[in-house]
C-alpha positions as a Python dict, from the first residue, in 0.01 Angstrom:
ca = {
    (1, 'A'): (0, 0, 0),
    (2, 'V'): (72, 365, -30),
    (3, 'V'): (-78, 672, 195),
    (4, 'S'): (-16, 1012, 145),
    (5, 'T'): (38, 1252, 391),
    (6, 'Q'): (-78, 1512, 238),
    (7, 'S'): (-469, 1530, 116),
    (8, 'T'): (-529, 1694, -218),
    (9, 'G'): (-912, 1627, -155),
    (10, 'M'): (-904, 1478, -489),
    (11, 'K'): (-952, 1756, -716),
    (12, 'G'): (-1033, 1673, -1014),
    (13, 'R'): (-941, 1348, -933),
    (14, 'S'): (-584, 1337, -1063),
    (15, 'K'): (-427, 1218, -815),
    (16, 'A'): (-490, 959, -503),
    (17, 'D'): (-415, 1002, -144),
    (18, 'I'): (-439, 588, -83),
    (19, 'F'): (-338, 334, -313),
    (20, 'S'): (-386, 1, -149),
    (21, 'Q'): (-396, -300, -439),
    (22, 'H'): (-276, -654, -546),
    (23, 'A'): (-20, -506, -808),
    (24, 'T'): (345, -535, -894),
    (25, 'Y'): (527, -225, -746),
    (26, 'N'): (603, 63, -980),
    (27, 'D'): (725, 340, -808),
    (28, 'T'): (705, 576, -1106),
    (29, 'F'): (364, 513, -1161),
    (30, 'L'): (270, 551, -826),
    (31, 'S'): (482, 894, -752),
    (32, 'S'): (265, 1020, -1060),
    (33, 'H'): (-15, 892, -901),
    (34, 'I'): (-13, 955, -546),
    (35, 'S'): (4, 1331, -363),
    (36, 'G'): (251, 1458, -129),
    (37, 'N'): (532, 1252, 48),
    (38, 'P'): (342, 900, 97),
    (39, 'L'): (472, 637, 359),
    (40, 'R'): (476, 327, 183),
    (41, 'F'): (417, -53, 329),
    (42, 'T'): (369, -402, 271),
    (43, 'I'): (332, -744, 431),
    (44, 'L'): (543, -1070, 410),
    (45, 'R'): (520, -1433, 479),
    (46, 'S'): (709, -1725, 565),
    (47, 'P'): (809, -1822, 173),
    (48, 'I'): (801, -2149, 297),
    (49, 'S'): (449, -2148, 410),
    (50, 'Q'): (298, -1913, 204),
    (51, 'F'): (424, -2150, -68),
    (52, 'V'): (234, -2456, 111),
    (53, 'S'): (-96, -2235, 144),
    (54, 'A'): (-107, -2098, -191),
    (55, 'Y'): (-15, -2457, -334),
    (56, 'S'): (-341, -2557, -187),
    (57, 'F'): (-569, -2262, -212),
    (58, 'F'): (-436, -2212, -624),
    (59, 'N'): (-536, -2637, -638),
    (60, 'K'): (-237, -2659, -795),
    (61, 'T'): (-271, -3030, -719),
    (62, 'K'): (-456, -3080, -1017),
    (63, 'H'): (-156, -2961, -1250),
    (64, 'Y'): (44, -3240, -1064),
    (65, 'P'): (-186, -3549, -927),
    (66, 'S'): (-45, -3786, -672),
    (67, 'D'): (-135, -3964, -396),
    (68, 'S'): (-65, -3728, -100),
    (69, 'F'): (-76, -3330, -95),
    (70, 'E'): (304, -3366, -35),
    (71, 'G'): (320, -3593, -307),
    (72, 'S'): (220, -3337, -591),
    (73, 'V'): (445, -3088, -438),
    (74, 'K'): (719, -3332, -516),
    (75, 'E'): (611, -3360, -873),
    (76, 'F'): (578, -2949, -889),
    (77, 'L'): (928, -2941, -771),
    (78, 'A'): (1075, -3246, -1011),
    (79, 'A'): (926, -3025, -1264),
    (80, 'H'): (1121, -2714, -1255),
    (81, 'P'): (1494, -2806, -1200),
    (82, 'G'): (1583, -2510, -1439),
    (83, 'Y'): (1445, -2206, -1201),
    (84, 'L'): (1652, -1969, -1147),
    (85, 'S'): (1955, -2090, -1275),
    (86, 'N'): (1927, -2098, -1640),
    (87, 'T'): (1545, -1978, -1692),
    (88, 'W'): (1329, -1767, -1539),
    (89, 'F'): (1020, -1929, -1635),
    (90, 'C'): (780, -2131, -1446),
    (91, 'K'): (521, -2323, -1531),
    (92, 'N'): (197, -2276, -1295),
    (93, 'C'): (403, -2063, -1057),
    (94, 'Q'): (205, -1752, -1075),
    (95, 'N'): (117, -1653, -711),
    (96, 'L'): (326, -1909, -584),
    (97, 'V'): (645, -1902, -605),
    (98, 'N'): (850, -1596, -541),
    (99, 'S'): (552, -1371, -533),
    (100, 'N'): (641, -1148, -293),
    (101, 'A'): (958, -1040, -420),
    (102, 'I'): (771, -1020, -792),
    (103, 'D'): (506, -806, -601),
    (104, 'M'): (773, -547, -477),
    (105, 'G'): (901, -533, -824),
    (106, 'F'): (1160, -767, -907),
    (107, 'S'): (1290, -905, -1219),
    (108, 'L'): (1323, -1285, -1192),
    (109, 'E'): (1463, -1207, -1559),
    (110, 'G'): (1671, -955, -1488),
    (111, 'Y'): (1831, -1182, -1188),
    (112, 'V'): (1890, -1506, -1460),
    (113, 'K'): (2034, -1276, -1753),
    (114, 'S'): (2240, -1061, -1454),
    (115, 'G'): (2588, -1237, -1473),
    (116, 'D'): (2624, -1227, -1078),
    (117, 'P'): (2268, -1319, -959),
    (118, 'E'): (2367, -1256, -600),
    (119, 'E'): (2490, -901, -664),
    (120, 'F'): (2135, -838, -819),
    (121, 'L'): (1933, -962, -524),
    (122, 'T'): (2172, -754, -286),
    (123, 'E'): (2115, -462, -488),
    (124, 'F'): (1724, -508, -512),
    (125, 'I'): (1726, -575, -154),
    (126, 'E'): (1916, -262, -53),
    (127, 'T'): (1698, -49, -315),
    (128, 'A'): (1413, -253, -100),
    (129, 'D'): (1481, -116, 189),
    (130, 'R'): (1527, 233, 93),
    (131, 'T'): (1193, 245, -75),
    (132, 'W'): (930, 88, 160),
    (133, 'D'): (893, 271, 493),
    (134, 'L'): (779, -37, 689),
    (135, 'V'): (748, -419, 617),
    (136, 'L'): (537, -587, 780),
    (137, 'I'): (516, -965, 893),
    (138, 'T'): (200, -1224, 856),
    (139, 'E'): (365, -1428, 1151),
    (140, 'Y'): (327, -1168, 1359),
    (141, 'F'): (40, -988, 1223),
    (142, 'D'): (-130, -861, 1534),
    (143, 'L'): (161, -706, 1628),
    (144, 'S'): (231, -558, 1289),
    (145, 'L'): (-91, -433, 1311),
    (146, 'V'): (-10, -231, 1625),
    (147, 'L'): (288, -99, 1486),
    (148, 'L'): (116, 14, 1167),
    (149, 'R'): (-127, 209, 1406),
    (150, 'R'): (112, 384, 1579),
    (151, 'R'): (271, 473, 1236),
    (152, 'L'): (-23, 596, 1105),
    (153, 'C'): (-180, 765, 1388),
    (154, 'L'): (-466, 543, 1375),
    (155, 'D'): (-712, 475, 1635),
    (156, 'T'): (-757, 108, 1795),
    (157, 'R'): (-1081, 21, 1624),
    (158, 'D'): (-931, 129, 1256),
    (159, 'I'): (-697, -226, 1275),
    (160, 'L'): (-997, -424, 1455),
    (161, 'Y'): (-1049, -703, 1189),
    (162, 'L'): (-1224, -1063, 1102),
    (163, 'K'): (-1078, -1318, 932),
    (164, 'S'): (-1183, -1478, 609),
    (165, 'L'): (-1076, -1731, 329),
    (166, 'E'): (-887, -1881, 575),
    (167, 'R'): (-810, -2282, 458),
    (168, 'V'): (-1048, -2539, 624),
    (169, 'R'): (-805, -2788, 519),
    (170, 'R'): (-445, -2799, 668),
    (171, 'E'): (-227, -2973, 431),
    (172, 'T'): (133, -2978, 509),
    (173, 'V'): (460, -3040, 370),
    (174, 'E'): (671, -3260, 613),
    (175, 'E'): (969, -3404, 476),
    (176, 'P'): (1256, -3171, 533),
    (177, 'Y'): (1419, -3251, 234),
    (178, 'T'): (1109, -3142, 24),
    (179, 'L'): (1083, -2794, 305),
    (180, 'A'): (1420, -2742, 212),
    (181, 'R'): (1392, -2782, -165),
    (182, 'I'): (1079, -2537, -157),
    (183, 'G'): (1281, -2274, 57),
    (184, 'E'): (1573, -2318, -205),
    (185, 'M'): (1325, -2237, -517),
    (186, 'Q'): (1160, -1983, -339),
    (187, 'R'): (1553, -1819, -240),
    (188, 'I'): (1450, -1501, -363),
    (189, 'D'): (1186, -1448, -139),
    (190, 'M'): (1349, -1588, 169),
    (191, 'A'): (1610, -1361, 136),
    (192, 'L'): (1372, -1085, 111),
    (193, 'Y'): (1169, -1217, 392),
    (194, 'E'): (1498, -1259, 662),
    (195, 'H'): (1633, -918, 579),
    (196, 'F'): (1282, -781, 639),
    (197, 'N'): (1177, -1004, 963),
    (198, 'A'): (1534, -840, 1126),
    (199, 'T'): (1425, -470, 1040),
    (200, 'F'): (1090, -545, 1140),
    (201, 'W'): (1182, -673, 1521),
    (202, 'R'): (1430, -353, 1517),
    (203, 'E'): (1131, -116, 1446),
    (204, 'V'): (971, -285, 1747),
    (205, 'E'): (1228, -297, 1982),
    (206, 'R'): (1217, 112, 1914),
    (207, 'E'): (885, 133, 2058),
    (208, 'D'): (746, 165, 2431),
    (209, 'G'): (522, -5, 2570),
    (210, 'I'): (412, -213, 2248),
    (211, 'F'): (378, -526, 2409),
    (212, 'E'): (139, -409, 2651),
    (213, 'E'): (-85, -245, 2344),
    (214, 'L'): (-69, -521, 2185),
    (215, 'K'): (-215, -766, 2493),
    (216, 'E'): (-531, -511, 2491),
    (217, 'F'): (-548, -484, 2125),
    (218, 'Q'): (-566, -885, 2106),
    (219, 'R'): (-833, -836, 2408),
    (220, 'L'): (-1040, -591, 2235),
    (221, 'N'): (-986, -766, 1888),
    (222, 'T'): (-1106, -1143, 2016),
    (223, 'A'): (-1430, -963, 2174),
    (224, 'A'): (-1496, -767, 1847),
    (225, 'Q'): (-1451, -1110, 1651),
    (226, 'G'): (-1692, -1310, 1855),
    (227, 'F'): (-1959, -1021, 1863),
    (228, 'C'): (-1958, -958, 1478),
    (229, 'V'): (-1998, -1375, 1462),
    (230, 'Q'): (-2251, -1407, 1689),
    (231, 'G'): (-2407, -1123, 1507),
    (232, 'S'): (-2390, -1258, 1201),
    (233, 'K'): (-2538, -1625, 1345),
    (234, 'E'): (-2807, -1450, 1432),
    (235, 'G'): (-2887, -1290, 1104),
    (236, 'H'): (-2815, -954, 1164),
    (237, 'Y'): (-2580, -658, 1189),
    (238, 'G'): (-2454, -466, 1464),
    (239, 'T'): (-2180, -244, 1539),
    (240, 'Y'): (-1916, -362, 1779),
    (241, 'A'): (-1889, -23, 1928),
    (242, 'N'): (-1987, -164, 2254),
    (243, 'V'): (-1690, -385, 2274),
    (244, 'L'): (-1465, -87, 2275),
    (245, 'A'): (-1622, 44, 2567),
    (246, 'E'): (-1469, 115, 2932),
    (247, 'E'): (-1666, -177, 3053),
    (248, 'A'): (-1581, -401, 2780),
}
């Protein structure tokens, strides 16, 4: 997401104040369409767990049939032996492999053709570090939201949330060798995640009282989720304002 700190009022709608969308990051395009000096933030997920989740969500097993979910993953990995060594093409890999880096503007073609892939990746991470003001981490989602609330001066009610599209079936990959092969295929995302996971915790360490706020936020969010879920079960929609009252 890109949030402008200067509102234009959208006169003539020539520039926006907020851009929040599934899109490949393009700094030139956004700079010409977002007003002021925007705050840029995004969120990353552990590349191995993201791969497993996406493989299930996008039903990749239909392309690589096997007797088990993990067997299908092995078939997929075996089908791409030259990925990122001599080719950047990856059949059936959209939204699955190194998708975080791609969304942040990484060029797989440039990486393979660079002549020095490691230097190419290092330069990309250094550029990303300068570009993104805040990178959140899915594995610490609630803490990420509290940090974001502080950065954007939001109210606690602005970061309350309900889960949706959560996987009902929990397919897993358990063999260490298979997990390692996923990590190798996801090596661009792995490098990106390791870097920004470290920067995330450095940001957290600077925040006084953030874990006390996290505890209170989780209490309120649990109450809000219970209220909303119960309301939908009873066939009506209400407001969760009551759970934010002092007596909640």
